[in-house]
N, C-alpha and C positions, 0 to 999 in steps of 0.2 A: 409762221406763227400758229397755223392750224394744228400742228403736231405737238405744241408745247403743253406740258403740265406745269402749272404755276404753283410753286411751293409757298404756302403761307406760314406754316409751322413745319417742323421736321417730319411730322406724320400726317399733315393735312394739306391737300392740294385742290385746285380747281382747274377746269379746262373747257375748251370747246368740245363738241361732240366728236369731231374728227380725231382728236387726240385720245379721247376715251375709247375709241374703237381700235386703237393701235396696240395690239397684243404685246409687241416687242417693247414699246415705251412703257406700258404698264408693268411688265415684268422687270425691266431695268430699274424702274423707280421703286419696285417692291410693293406696288399697290395690292392690297388684299380685299378692300371694300370699295364699291362704287355706288354713288347715289346719283341717279338720273333725275333731272328736273323737267324732262320733256316726255315723260311717260315711260312705259316699259321698254327697255332696250330691245332692238331688233336682233342683236347678236350679243350673246353672253359667253364669257370665258369660264369654263367649268371650275377653275381654281379660285375664282373671285366670288365673293358674296355681294349680291346686288340688292339695292332698294330703289324705289322709284316713286315719283309723284309728278303731277302735271301742273306746271305753273306757266301761265301765259305772260309774255314780256310786254304787258300793257300797264299803264299807270293805275288803272282801275282794279287790277288784280289784287285781292287781299292776300297778304303773305304773313301776317302775324301768327295765325294758327299753324300754318305750314312751317314757319320758321321754328316754332317750338317743337313740332314733330321731328323736323330735320335735325335740330340740335340734339334731341334725345337719341336719334339713330346714330349720329356721328359720335356722341359721347359714349354710347354703349359699345360701338366698334372700337373706339380708342382705349376703352378700359382693358381690353385684351392686349397682352404684351405682343410686340413685334407686328402690330397692324399699321397699315397706312390707308388713309381714306382719300378718295377722289370724288369731288362733286362736279358735275358737268351740266351744261345746257348747250343750246345750239351754237352760240358764238363765243361763250366763255367770257362775257363782259358784264352782263347785267344780272341775270337770274342766279347763276352759280356764285358770282361775286357777292351778291346780296345775301344768299343763304350762308355762305362762309362768314360774312360780316356779322350776321345775326348770331351765329355760333360763338364768335369771339366776344360779342356784346354780352350774351347770356352766360357763357361759360367763364370768361376771363374778366368780365366787368369793364370792357373797353368802352370808350366814347365812340360816337359815330365817326369822328375825325380820325381817331386812332385805328379803328377797324378798317376804314377806307385806306389809310396809309399802309396798313398791313397787306391788303390785297393788291395795292398798286406797286408795292415794292418790286415784285417780279412780273407784274402785268400792268404797265402804266395806262393801258386802254380800259381797265376795269372801270365801269361807270353804271351804277344802279339807275334805273329810269326814275323820273321825278316822283312817281307814286311810291316806289320802293324806298326812295330817300326819306320821304315823309314817314313811312311806316317804320323804317329802321330807327329813326329818331324817336318815335314813340316806344319802340322796344327798349331803347336806352332808358327812358323814363320808367317804364314798367319794371325793368330789371333792377334799377336803382331803388325804387320804392319797395320792391319785394325783398331785396337784401336788407334794407333798413328795417322792415317789419320783422324779418327773421332774427335780427340782432336784438330786438327788444323783447 
């Protein structure tokens, strides 16, 4: 499982660090953009555009602001034709799943449950930590209220 890239949408994937370092797997999947959630990657492939941020996998870690920044980075990458984005963390279960879920909530208007189902479709082990769960549910409320305000 350490080599798996988990597709959430045809152009959006998440994975553990080990898979994100596999040049052959990235090339085969057509990955053009990689977002690291564990800081600056130690190895970068020249053909790929990288972004990075540091998120600790602890319940006290604030992720709302980081989620908004990551959503913008992912959205900007996917606005370009023929791009594919990979988001990764150390194990590919909590941090990367949470940021991809936040993207789905903010960009597609999914509920927490719908976003969790989307990431678990190809990775049943995906599980945001309890603090991330609470914050993702708050992101749902924030996104819903923002959409309502924009309609009026």
